[in-house]
C-alpha positions in Angstrom: -1.9 54.7 -116.8 -3.8 52.7 -114.3 -7.2 53.4 -113.0 -7.7 53.8 -109.2 -11.1 53.6 -107.5 -12.5 56.4 -105.2 -15.3 56.9 -102.9 -17.4 60.3 -102.6 -19.5 60.7 -99.8 -22.7 61.9 -102.0 -22.3 60.4 -105.1 -20.9 56.8 -104.2 -17.9 55.1 -106.1 -15.8 56.3 -109.5 -12.5 55.3 -111.1 -9.9 57.9 -112.4 -7.2 57.3 -114.3 -3.8 58.8 -112.5 -0.3 58.3 -112.4 1.2 56.0 -109.7 2.8 59.0 -107.8 -1.0 60.4 -107.3 -2.7 57.1 -106.4 -2.8 58.0 -103.1 -3.8 61.9 -103.3 -7.6 62.9 -103.1 -9.4 62.9 -106.2 -12.2 65.2 -107.1 -15.5 63.8 -107.9 -16.6 64.0 -111.3 -20.2 64.8 -110.3 -20.1 67.4 -107.4 -16.0 68.1 -107.3 -15.5 67.4 -103.8 -12.4 65.7 -102.8 -12.6 61.6 -102.6 -10.3 59.4 -100.9 -8.9 56.2 -102.7 -10.7 53.0 -101.4 -9.3 49.3 -102.1 -12.1 47.3 -103.7 -11.9 43.7 -103.2 -13.2 40.8 -105.5 -16.4 39.2 -104.6 -15.8 36.2 -101.9 -16.5 33.0 -103.5 -15.8 30.9 -100.7 -19.1 32.1 -98.7 -21.0 31.3 -101.9 -23.5 28.5 -101.9 -22.2 25.7 -104.0 -24.7 25.9 -106.8 -24.1 29.6 -107.2 -20.1 29.0 -107.1 -20.6 26.2 -109.8 -22.7 28.5 -112.0 -20.0 31.3 -111.8 -17.4 28.8 -112.8 -19.7 27.0 -115.7 -20.2 30.9 -117.0 -16.4 31.8 -116.8 -15.4 28.6 -118.5 -18.1 29.0 -121.3 -17.0 32.3 -121.9 -13.5 31.1 -123.6 -14.8 27.3 -124.4 -18.3 27.4 -125.4 -19.7 23.8 -125.6 -21.2 22.7 -128.7 -24.7 21.2 -128.5 -24.8 17.6 -129.3 -26.2 16.9 -133.1 -28.9 14.7 -131.9 -32.2 15.3 -132.9 -33.8 12.1 -133.2 -34.9 9.7 -135.8 -35.5 10.9 -139.1 -33.5 14.1 -138.7 -32.1 15.1 -142.0 -29.1 17.2 -140.5 -27.6 14.4 -138.5 -28.4 11.4 -140.4 -27.5 12.5 -144.0 -31.1 11.1 -145.3 -33.8 13.6 -146.2 -36.4 14.0 -143.9 -40.2 13.6 -144.6 -40.8 17.6 -144.5 -37.3 18.2 -146.8 -37.2 18.3 -150.5 -34.1 17.8 -152.1 -33.4 19.2 -155.5 -30.9 17.7 -158.2 -28.3 20.2 -157.3 -28.5 19.2 -153.8 -30.1 22.6 -151.9 -32.9 21.5 -149.9 -36.2 22.9 -149.7 -39.0 22.8 -146.7 -42.4 23.0 -148.3 -44.4 22.4 -145.4 -42.5 25.0 -143.1 -42.7 28.7 -143.6 -39.7 30.2 -145.4 -38.4 32.3 -142.3 -38.4 29.4 -139.9 -35.8 27.3 -138.9 -35.9 23.6 -139.8 -35.8 22.3 -136.0 
């Protein structure tokens, strides 16, 4: 069943799930029980937005579905990118890493 938007004079907008046949009939407000008329809510107007805000919205929407991965360039001596152990990294015979100069709950970078 589809949802429709209604506007109560006292409590503002609310949505209600109703059949298509009932969509234009007044719906009772869930707060006070008075009949409320159906309203048509439009999407925000992106054409009137400043360019930077529109670009920010587009970037957020794009990253919601296709997140960009951070580049793995941490500079010279980084043990995760170069494959060489860094000066703060100790490598055991089994290949496991330890960070003796760091606190155990800290991330290495």
